[in-house]
C-alpha angles and dihedrals in degrees: 000000000000126000119247118266117199128210119180126200124192097238140015090249093056091045092053092049093047093047092050092050091046091051094051090049092050094049092048091050093049092050091047088056101044109355098250142061138193126216134185112212127212133202130218128093097289096044093050092044090055090055091047091051091045089059089058096052118108087222093061092101092052085078117079095222092188086070098049115100112210130206135167128235093210142343140204107247096237134128119290111276095021107150091230094060115105089225093056092050093046091050092049096052101035123343097067089053100056131062105258128174102239090213089064096050113090115184117182113256117272127226116261093033130107089311092047108208100330102124092182091055088048091053091049091049091052090049088054091053090051092049093050091051094049113106125215089252090057089070095206150061095281137039114272093251114219095216129007115194118206138177122211125225127223089260095043103265122151125197100344094316105122128190112277094003124133090252093063091059094052113120104164114032119075096206130030138185111241118217123189098011110190088228119061133288094049097207120068145151118232143177111241127235092259089056093046090051089058088073118102091219128022117196118194112199113198137164137172139051091262088070096048099093092047092047092051093049094045096049090041091061105260118172117274094234090061097034112018092187088070089070098045100105136146124231091242107012139021111187124188111199108193141169120228093263095052090049094047096105098045117112111263093245090060095052113089122203113288114271 
């Protein structure tokens, strides 16, 4: 696993703009190398703001969106089209405005669909999709995602893996149903830490003073049961994109010059 790299931006707005530009550049580079790219999307204010900003970039059309495979790190287990679903928000701000190949877009199952309200069956179904899309060279039960975007909660959760929850102890399954989430809604579907760590690059996008303690503990090497974000690492790169407030409790030697 890679060691954390930290980039600090003065404000949330500058972080969002920089992350969007960085993401476009990475996708273009990947496609220039092999013609395709894979991306795991995240929800939350910062994650959705990055997608919104990305849509406004002049370089947006430099990406061949028909050759970008899209996944989600977690999802609120709500009916299709519900405004609280990460998929719905991502489609509104970006995905409905670019030319995607529907076969390469993999939203997590909604409640009330073919699997009715069985969140565990929904998680198993998503794990099957991941396994089918994995190539022999991926050497595992999921694709080796190029970039996995993640937000970080005040208490250090990532995706829908909360401190001390059953999901944080998972070592085999790639996707789990989450029951009794401390953040509403209580029922969710989430990639597990083993699945997240299949990504080549993990980018953690975090803003605000309320996140500062969790950021400091995660980057400082806290245990994953207490701070799941500490275990969210890419095989080649783990990039923390912070604003000044979120970085405020890091030791001085870990804080690079402001971007």
